[in-house]
NUPADO-768670 format. One record per residue (C-alpha): residue number from 1; x, y, z. Coordinates in nm, 4 decimals. Layout:
{nr=NUM | u=X | v=Y | w=Z};
...
END
This chain:
{nr=1 | u=-4.0598 | v=-1.1302 | w=0.0189};
{nr=2 | u=-3.9894 | v=-1.2019 | w=-0.3447};
{nr=3 | u=-3.6572 | v=-1.3562 | w=-0.4409};
{nr=4 | u=-3.5580 | v=-1.0662 | w=-0.6671};
{nr=5 | u=-3.6177 | v=-0.8175 | w=-0.3846};
{nr=6 | u=-3.4034 | v=-1.0266 | w=-0.1484};
{nr=7 | u=-3.1244 | v=-1.0338 | w=-0.4050};
{nr=8 | u=-3.1460 | v=-0.6550 | w=-0.4484};
{nr=9 | u=-3.1201 | v=-0.5997 | w=-0.0705};
{nr=10 | u=-2.8249 | v=-0.8399 | w=-0.0468};
{nr=11 | u=-2.6434 | v=-0.6645 | w=-0.3322};
{nr=12 | u=-2.7003 | v=-0.3246 | w=-0.1696};
{nr=13 | u=-2.5661 | v=-0.4523 | w=0.1632};
{nr=14 | u=-2.2548 | v=-0.5957 | w=-0.0010};
{nr=15 | u=-2.1966 | v=-0.2688 | w=-0.1869};
{nr=16 | u=-2.2259 | v=-0.0668 | w=0.1350};
{nr=17 | u=-1.9738 | v=-0.2911 | w=0.3110};
{nr=18 | u=-1.7247 | v=-0.2672 | w=0.0270};
{nr=19 | u=-1.7236 | v=0.1133 | w=0.0545};
{nr=20 | u=-1.6740 | v=0.0989 | w=0.4317};
{nr=21 | u=-1.3614 | v=-0.1198 | w=0.4185};
{nr=22 | u=-1.0496 | v=0.0990 | w=0.4068};
{nr=23 | u=-0.7725 | v=0.0297 | w=0.1576};
{nr=24 | u=-0.4651 | v=-0.1367 | w=0.3001};
{nr=25 | u=-0.2178 | v=0.0503 | w=0.0793};
{nr=26 | u=0.1094 | v=0.1536 | w=0.2413};
{nr=27 | u=0.4088 | v=0.3611 | w=0.1424};
{nr=28 | u=0.7460 | v=0.2029 | w=0.2104};
{nr=29 | u=1.0723 | v=0.4011 | w=0.2157};
{nr=30 | u=1.4291 | v=0.2848 | w=0.2598};
{nr=31 | u=1.7357 | v=0.4682 | w=0.3922};
{nr=32 | u=1.8338 | v=0.5703 | w=0.0368};
{nr=33 | u=1.5070 | v=0.7638 | w=-0.0031};
{nr=34 | u=1.3465 | v=0.5158 | w=-0.2429};
{nr=35 | u=0.9722 | v=0.5044 | w=-0.1736};
{nr=36 | u=0.7110 | v=0.2769 | w=-0.3276};
{nr=37 | u=0.3504 | v=0.1722 | w=-0.2762};
{nr=38 | u=0.2344 | v=-0.1711 | w=-0.1636};
{nr=39 | u=-0.1201 | v=-0.3017 | w=-0.1439};
{nr=40 | u=-0.0519 | v=-0.6107 | w=0.0655};
{nr=41 | u=0.0871 | v=-0.6486 | w=0.4162};
{nr=42 | u=0.4426 | v=-0.7830 | w=0.4075};
{nr=43 | u=0.6870 | v=-0.8638 | w=0.6838};
{nr=44 | u=1.0159 | v=-0.7207 | w=0.5658};
{nr=45 | u=1.3439 | v=-0.8861 | w=0.6645};
{nr=46 | u=1.5619 | v=-0.6808 | w=0.9033};
{nr=47 | u=1.8268 | v=-0.6222 | w=0.6356};
{nr=48 | u=1.5668 | v=-0.4327 | w=0.4270};
{nr=49 | u=1.5836 | v=-0.1425 | w=0.6773};
{nr=50 | u=1.2563 | v=0.0104 | w=0.5588};
{nr=51 | u=1.0057 | v=0.2427 | w=0.7202};
{nr=52 | u=0.6364 | v=0.1680 | w=0.6624};
{nr=53 | u=0.3992 | v=0.4651 | w=0.6328};
{nr=54 | u=0.0251 | v=0.4759 | w=0.5820};
{nr=55 | u=-0.0937 | v=0.5712 | w=0.2347};
{nr=56 | u=-0.1585 | v=0.9338 | w=0.3352};
{nr=57 | u=0.2092 | v=0.9966 | w=0.4234};
{nr=58 | u=0.3893 | v=1.2619 | w=0.2207};
{nr=59 | u=0.7420 | v=1.3905 | w=0.2525};
{nr=60 | u=0.7942 | v=1.7529 | w=0.3477};
{nr=61 | u=0.8997 | v=2.0083 | w=0.0873};
{nr=62 | u=1.2404 | v=2.0265 | w=0.2573};
{nr=63 | u=1.2851 | v=1.6520 | w=0.1934};
{nr=64 | u=1.2058 | v=1.6778 | w=-0.1794};
{nr=65 | u=1.5672 | v=1.6044 | w=-0.2773};
{nr=66 | u=1.5967 | v=1.3158 | w=-0.0291};
{nr=67 | u=1.2940 | v=1.1045 | w=-0.1299};
{nr=68 | u=1.1811 | v=0.9824 | w=-0.4698};
{nr=69 | u=0.9219 | v=0.7404 | w=-0.6039};
{nr=70 | u=1.0702 | v=0.4148 | w=-0.7214};
{nr=71 | u=0.7704 | v=0.1905 | w=-0.7901};
{nr=72 | u=0.7834 | v=-0.1832 | w=-0.8492};
{nr=73 | u=0.5244 | v=-0.4612 | w=-0.8599};
{nr=74 | u=0.5480 | v=-0.7638 | w=-0.6377};
{nr=75 | u=0.6893 | v=-0.8461 | w=-0.2982};
{nr=76 | u=1.0312 | v=-0.7037 | w=-0.2299};
{nr=77 | u=1.2267 | v=-0.3893 | w=-0.1481};
{nr=78 | u=1.4817 | v=-0.1544 | w=-0.2997};
{nr=79 | u=1.8448 | v=-0.1710 | w=-0.1866};
{nr=80 | u=2.1215 | v=0.0262 | w=-0.3587};
{nr=81 | u=1.8981 | v=0.0783 | w=-0.6627};
{nr=82 | u=1.8247 | v=-0.2936 | w=-0.7059};
{nr=83 | u=1.4882 | v=-0.4597 | w=-0.6409};
{nr=84 | u=1.5331 | v=-0.7481 | w=-0.3957};
{nr=85 | u=1.2521 | v=-1.0038 | w=-0.4091};
{nr=86 | u=1.1651 | v=-1.2007 | w=-0.0969};
END
C-alpha cells in the first residue's frame, strides 16, 4: 500500500475516533443558585458545597428565579458572589 494511502486511512481513523469521544463538560451549581460550565474534571473542596450536573442538565421553569448563569474561566467556584480559586 502506498504511503499516501496509509496516511489517508490513518487520518480518517483519527477523525472517526474524535467524533466518538463525548465532551466532558459539566454544569456546576452552588446553594446560591450560581451555575457555570466547566470543561475539566475538578475535585471541589467540601466548603464549596456544589452540585455537579452533566452538560445536558437544565433547571425547570419553576426554578427560573432560583438559578442563574454566572460563568468564569479557570478552576474555582462561586461563593457569596465571589469567585474562589483553588
